[in-house]
C-alpha positions in Angstrom: 200.3 31.9 140.3 196.9 33.5 140.1 196.3 32.3 136.5 197.2 28.7 137.4 194.9 28.9 140.4 192.0 30.2 138.3 192.6 27.5 135.7 192.5 24.7 138.3 189.3 26.3 139.8 187.6 26.5 136.4 187.8 22.7 136.1 186.5 22.3 139.6 184.0 25.1 139.9 183.3 27.2 136.8 181.1 29.7 138.6 183.8 30.5 141.2 186.4 30.7 138.4 184.5 33.2 136.3 184.1 35.4 139.4 187.9 35.2 140.1 188.8 36.1 136.5 186.5 39.1 136.6 187.8 40.1 140.0 191.4 39.7 138.9 190.7 41.8 135.8 189.4 44.6 138.0 185.8 44.4 136.6 184.1 43.7 140.0 183.8 47.3 140.9 187.0 47.5 143.0 190.1 49.4 142.0 192.3 47.4 139.6 195.5 48.2 141.5 194.3 46.3 144.6 196.7 43.4 145.5 194.4 40.5 144.8 196.9 37.6 145.2 196.0 37.0 148.8 192.3 37.2 148.1 192.6 34.7 145.2 194.6 32.3 147.4 191.7 32.2 149.9 189.7 30.1 147.4 190.8 26.4 147.7 192.0 24.8 144.5 190.1 21.6 145.3 186.7 23.4 145.7 183.7 21.4 144.4 180.4 22.6 143.0 177.0 21.3 144.0 174.9 22.3 140.9 171.7 21.0 142.3 168.9 23.5 142.9 167.8 23.9 146.6 164.5 22.3 145.6 166.3 19.3 144.1 168.5 18.9 147.3 165.4 19.0 149.5 163.5 16.6 147.4 166.4 14.1 147.4 166.4 14.2 151.2 162.6 13.6 151.4 162.8 10.7 148.9 165.6 9.1 150.8 163.5 9.2 153.9 160.6 7.6 152.1 162.9 4.8 150.7 164.3 4.2 154.2 160.7 3.7 155.6 159.8 1.3 152.8 163.1 -0.6 152.9 166.0 0.4 155.2 168.7 -1.1 153.1 167.5 0.6 149.9 167.3 3.9 151.8 170.9 3.4 153.1 172.2 2.8 149.6 170.4 5.8 148.2 171.8 8.0 151.0 175.3 6.8 150.5 175.1 7.4 146.7 173.7 10.8 147.1 176.3 11.9 149.7 179.1 10.5 147.5 177.9 12.5 144.5 177.6 15.6 146.6 181.0 15.3 148.1 182.7 14.8 144.7 180.8 17.8 143.2 179.5 15.4 140.5 175.9 16.6 140.2 174.9 18.3 136.9 172.0 20.7 136.7 169.0 21.0 134.4 166.3 18.6 133.3 168.8 16.5 131.5 171.3 16.6 134.4 172.1 13.6 136.5 170.5 15.2 139.6 167.1 15.2 137.8 167.6 11.6 136.6 168.5 10.4 140.1 165.4 12.0 141.5 163.3 10.2 138.8 165.0 6.9 139.7 164.2 7.3 143.4 160.6 8.2 142.7 160.2 5.1 140.5 161.8 2.9 143.2 159.4 4.2 145.8 156.5 3.3 143.5 157.9 -0.1 143.0 158.4 -0.8 146.7 154.8 0.4 147.5 153.4 -1.8 144.8 155.3 -4.8 146.1 154.4 -4.2 149.7 151.7 -6.7 150.9 148.5 -5.1 152.1 147.9 -5.7 155.8 144.5 -5.5 157.5 144.1 -2.6 159.8 143.6 -3.7 163.4 140.6 -1.9 164.8 138.1 -2.3 167.6 135.1 -4.5 166.9 132.5 -2.4 164.9 129.5 -4.1 163.2 129.1 -3.4 159.5 126.9 -0.4 159.0 126.8 3.4 158.7 128.4 5.7 161.3 129.0 9.4 161.8 131.5 11.3 163.9 131.7 15.0 164.5 135.0 16.9 163.8 134.7 20.3 162.1 131.4 18.9 160.7 129.3 15.8 160.8 131.0 13.2 158.6 129.3 9.9 157.7 131.0 6.6 156.9 130.2 3.1 155.9 132.1 0.2 157.5 132.3 -3.2 155.6 134.3 -6.3 156.0 135.8 -8.7 153.5 134.0 -12.0 153.1 135.4 -15.2 154.6 136.9 -17.4 152.0 137.9 -14.5 149.7 141.2 -12.7 149.4 139.7 -9.8 151.3 138.9 -11.9 154.4 140.0 -10.0 157.5 140.1 -6.6 155.8 138.1 -3.6 157.0 136.7 -1.3 154.3 135.9 2.3 155.3 134.2 4.7 152.9 133.3 8.4 153.4 129.6 8.9 152.5 128.8 12.0 150.5 125.2 12.0 149.1 125.1 8.9 146.8 128.9 8.7 146.4 131.4 6.6 148.4 135.0 7.6 148.8 137.4 4.9 150.1 139.6 5.9 153.0 143.0 4.2 152.2 145.4 6.0 154.4 146.1 3.6 157.3 146.6 6.3 159.9 143.5 8.2 158.9 141.5 5.0 158.7 142.6 3.9 162.2 141.8 7.4 163.6 138.2 7.3 162.2 137.5 3.7 163.3 138.8 4.4 166.8 136.5 7.5 167.0 133.5 5.4 165.9 134.5 2.6 168.4 134.5 5.0 171.3 130.7 5.2 171.0 129.4 2.8 168.4 125.7 3.2 169.2 126.0 7.0 169.3 127.9 7.1 165.9 125.3 4.8 164.4 122.4 6.9 165.7 124.0 10.1 164.4 124.5 8.6 160.9 120.9 7.4 160.9 119.5 10.8 161.7 121.9 12.7 159.5 121.3 10.4 156.4 117.7 9.6 157.3 118.5 5.9 156.9 117.4 3.1 159.2 120.3 1.7 161.2 118.6 -1.7 161.7 120.0 -5.1 160.6 118.2 -7.4 158.3 117.9 -11.1 158.8 120.8 -11.8 156.5 123.0 -9.6 158.7 123.2 -6.7 156.2 122.3 -3.1 157.3 118.7 -2.2 156.6 119.2 1.0 154.8 115.6 1.9 154.3 114.7 5.6 154.3 113.5 7.2 157.6 110.8 9.5 156.4 108.0 9.1 159.0 108.9 11.3 161.9 105.8 10.0 163.7 107.3 6.6 163.7 107.9 5.8 167.5 111.4 4.5 166.7 112.5 7.5 164.6 114.4 9.2 167.4 116.3 6.0 167.9 117.3 5.8 164.2 115.1 2.8 163.3 112.2 2.4 160.9 109.0 0.8 162.2 109.8 -2.7 161.2 113.4 -2.8 162.6 112.2 -0.9 165.7 109.7 -3.7 166.5 112.5 -6.2 166.8 114.3 -4.2 169.5 
């Protein structure tokens, strides 16, 4: 009976079966004359093996969540397939195993869905185009620009982190909304802080574009307000 049980288990779960063969042979450190029949019968003959690594299992769960957020039906199908493979013990391990291939397919599908998703303008409070700064753990400066009417970018808000002469786009929607909301809470204060931090005039030229001239003359009567002498005169 024990031999038949082991044979059936070897087809279902090779790791368990190898242990049982060693146990039955008395090579597990226990006395060989122990009655093992009852112990062997405790292992069900229909046991299945999940050969995924813990990391693979966790990654599959996270990828299914991402798929569900991008497309609920695709996420549902991915979850159903994953659960079915797990219940049948059909996963194979290693880089060439089907668990690895399934992970790659889900990653590729996520990229496909993200690429196909239409970009949507971020709804934010009204903030004039210009340079602004907010204080978090440090003073951080940003530029706010808007897509031109009549172009494909009409209605879009572009937010860039200013670092010296470089600009780094803020693309994450949640982070973008958080920063713009902080600026909107005190637009004038954020514009003044940016002007004094960057030493750049916060005035607006006749064409509606930010001035951007350097604030170098501290004796300028409008310096403390973040304006150069020309823009200050127009206040």
